Structures are given as C-alpha cells and as structure tokens.
C-alpha positions, 0 to 999 in steps of 0.5 A: 529472454535476458540469459537469466541476467537481472533486469532494471526494475524501472526500464526492465532492460537487463543489467550485469548487476548490482554495485554499490557507488561510492562516494566522489569524495573518498573514490573519485576514480571508482565514482566515475568508472561506474557513472560511465556506463558505455565505458566511453571515457566520457560522463554526461551531464544528466548522469552527473546530475543525476547522480549527485542529487542521489548522493549528496544532500543539495536542494535539488530544485535550486540545482536543477535550475542553476545546472546550466551555469554550473556545468561551464565550470567543468566542462572545459571544451563545451563537449557536454561531457566530462573526462575523469580529469575534468572530475579530478582536477585539483582546482577546477575540477568537479570534486574540487568545486564540491568540496569548496561547497562543503559538500564533501563534509555534509551529512550524506542523504539519509535513506527514505523512510518506508513507503505508506501501505498501497491497500490501506493509504492509497494517496500517500503511497502515490505522493510517496513515488510522485517524488517530483511532485508533477502530480503523476507517475509514468508506467516505469515509475509505477513499476519501480514504486511496486518492485520497492513495496513489494521487496521484489528486487533482483528476482527477475521472475517477480520483477517480470511478473510485476510488470506484466501486472501493471500492463494489465492493470493499466489495460483494465483501467483504460490508462495508456501510461501516464497515471495522474493521481485521480486515475489512481485513487478513484474508487475503481482506479489502478490502486484498487485494481492492483491491490486486488490483483496482488491479494491484498486487503482492499482499502475499499472494503467496508467494515462489516456491519455487526449483525443483530442478535436474534430471538428464536422465532416463538410466540407464547400465550399465558394462561390469562390468555396475552400473547408474546412474539419474539421480537416482544423480548430483548434481542438475542435473549431467547435461545435454545437453552432458555428455560420455561422459569426464565421465560416466565420470569421474562413474561412477568417483566413485561406484563407486571403478571407471573403466568402460571403456564405458557402455551407455545402457540405455533406448536400447541403444547403447553410448558409447565416444567420450569427446567425444560428448555426451549431446545427440549420442547422441540422449538428451533431456530 
C-alpha cells in the first residue's frame, strides 16, 4: 500500500504528485529544482539529457551521439553531475550553451498526435510506442502505453489494475518481460489478449458473412403434373405472406404455363383461393 500516493505509470513507484516543468530558459532555478529529484543539489547527466530531449526540438540521435563530448562543456569538475551554477553560469553554463545554439528561440516540441487504436491497428500502435525503434517494448513501456491509451493517468486504482492486467497477459502469452513486435501482432499475440481482456472489439474478429435468404420449405405440384421445390424459386422470395396468386405467377415464369391449381405436395391440400397466403394454408418455415 502506498498510502494513497499516485503511482508512476512507468515504474509503478509512489510519487508525490504531478508538476509542470517550466522551460529552462524561462525559469532555470525551478527547472533545476524539479530535475533534482533527490534534493542533492546536483543533477545527473542522464536526467539532464532525458529532460532536454523531452522539452526541446533537438535531433535525438545526434545529441545522443555527441552527449559525452557536450557534457564536458558544463561538467567543469568532471563529477558526472551539474550544480545549479553549472546550469546558470553566464558564459559556460548549460543555458548559455543552449542559447548560443538558438534553442531558446526554437518552437517547442509539439504534442504527439493520439496513438492509433490498439484494437484496430495493433502494428501501428506498437510502432507508435516503440519510440526508439528497437523493435521491442519492455513490460514497463507496455504499461505506460496502455495507461496513456486508456486515459487512466492519475487514477491509482486503474493504473494498478492495468499493471496487473499486463502481467497476466504476458504470462498468458508466455512472454517474460520484453515484447517483440511479432509477439505483439501475431494472431494470438499480446495485442489480441489485451484487447479481449479490456473488452475492446477484437481486430481479429472476422466480418460475419451475410446470411443467405431461404425460402419456405415447400414443394408444389401443378394440375399438369409438374413439381416445383422451394429451391426452384429465387432465394428468399417465398414467405409467410406469399399468396397463391403470386405463387402461380412464379410457376408460370418458370414453366411458361400458368397452372389452374396448385397442390401442396407435403400437405396434400389443393390451393384454389388466389388470396390465400402460405401462412393461411398452414405452411411453416
């Protein structure tokens, strides 16, 4: 029990709350204090990198490749961490460096469009959340993706329930923790199992085939001795409301001769009243 504290959707650890992170250019002090989660007065290189990539329109692959050399410009004592002065120093600080690169004038990252629907586009859904393009998602990444897709962020109970669902579905698919794209999208894969457990309309469900209309199961014999079965008539044309008159007209089209009378072979009675319907004659489906 986390004493009612909200849970991080990624690591499921208790958190104190959710706070908007200001721009490093607008409020460097507040930015530093929020990134300094342990209140040590120092921020680690990986935390700075992750935060900058989340906030600024940078080439993530390029900054990843050059980060070690860039870091040396700010980490003046080689400690692997930055103090606030390393961030805010007028000439050699991180903010000054970013301003020289013009990133203070760049348009902030625009929000990503909503993810595709899991139940209808499982492959596109997986690719959307595989943000680093490695071809697999860890269990925590699957949970984070579902929490966002289902819009249950901030609801501790639903996040916990979603975490339990992910673990159960992984076990059902015999997946340890790392989910490949193939594991996810195959016919009996994780996407199918998750969608079914969430009650989503399965993207695997085949479109029902239309039911072919059927005729009443009757056979009739004309006064000339010809016998016609229900299958001789167009599908679905014979119903409870079909009259003797219309039935005789159909037979005339099939045989080029209009019968004077019709006998129901399976019931024996002769139908002479043109206004009589098959229902009235005792015919049942």
